[in-house]
C-alpha positions in Angstrom: 2.2 1.5 10.1 -1.1 3.1 9.4 -1.9 2.4 6.0 -1.5 -1.7 6.6 -3.3 -1.3 9.8 -6.2 1.1 7.6 -5.8 -1.7 4.4 -6.9 -4.9 6.8 -9.7 -3.5 8.9 -11.1 -2.4 5.3 -10.4 -6.1 4.3 -11.9 -7.2 7.4 -14.4 -5.0 7.0 -15.2 -7.4 3.4 -14.4 -10.4 4.4 -16.8 -10.6 7.5 -19.7 -9.2 5.2 -18.7 -11.7 2.2 -19.9 -14.3 4.9 -22.9 -14.2 4.5 -23.3 -14.1 0.4 -20.5 -17.4 -0.2 -21.8 -20.0 -1.0 -19.5 -23.6 0.2 -17.0 -23.6 -2.4 -15.7 -20.3 -2.8 -13.4 -19.6 -1.0 -12.8 -15.5 0.3 -9.0 -14.0 -1.0 -6.3 -14.3 2.2 -5.4 -11.3 4.0 -2.4 -9.9 2.6 -4.0 -10.5 -1.7 -6.9 -8.3 -0.1 -4.3 -5.2 2.0 -1.9 -5.5 -1.5 -4.8 -4.1 -4.2 -6.1 -1.6 -1.4 -2.1 -0.3 -0.4 -2.7 0.5 -5.2 -5.6 1.7 -6.0 -4.1 3.9 -3.1 -1.4 4.2 -4.8 -2.8 6.4 -7.2 -3.2 9.4 -6.1 0.7 9.8 -5.9 3.0 10.7 -8.2 4.7 8.1 -10.5 7.8 8.8 -9.0 6.6 8.3 -5.6 4.5 6.1 -5.9 6.7 3.8 -8.2 9.3 3.6 -5.1 6.3 2.9 -2.7 5.2 -0.1 -4.4 8.3 -1.6 -4.9 9.4 -0.6 -0.6 6.3 -1.8 1.4 4.9 -3.9 -0.9 7.9 -6.2 -2.3 10.5 -5.3 0.7 13.3 -3.1 -1.7 15.1 -1.0 1.3 16.0 2.3 0.5 20.0 1.7 -0.8 18.5 -0.9 -3.3 15.7 1.4 -4.5 18.6 4.0 -5.1 21.1 1.8 -6.5 17.7 1.1 -9.0 17.2 4.6 -9.6 20.4 6.1 -9.2 19.4 8.2 -6.9 21.2 8.6 -3.3 19.6 6.5 -0.2 17.8 9.4 1.9 16.0 11.0 -1.9 14.8 7.5 -1.9 13.5 8.5 2.3 12.5 11.9 1.4 10.5 10.8 -1.7 8.5 8.2 1.5 7.8 10.6 3.9 7.2 12.4 0.8 4.1 9.5 -0.6 3.5 8.9 3.6 2.3 12.1 4.0 0.4 13.1 0.6 -1.0 10.2 1.5 -2.4 10.9 5.0 -3.2 14.3 4.0 -5.4 13.1 1.6 -7.1 10.0 3.6 -7.9 12.9 6.3 -9.3 14.9 4.4 -11.7 12.3 2.7 
């Protein structure tokens, strides 16, 4: 998944920069913690309905059937909104 790889690479770069300035008693954030924060920051560019589905799907691991049941919509609608969210993020980050 390109979004995860992007967040992971940004995190690795950040950790490398911090490694030079961190005091020995201080521990850096874990890769998963930072990746989740980056994904949430990226998602602020999505409409609320797509953002909620995206975060629940990719950060919390729900599938389209479970999300459909939660929100009272068909799983195919969930998949379509997730595809729209991925396309929107891809377009936004390719332009910047």
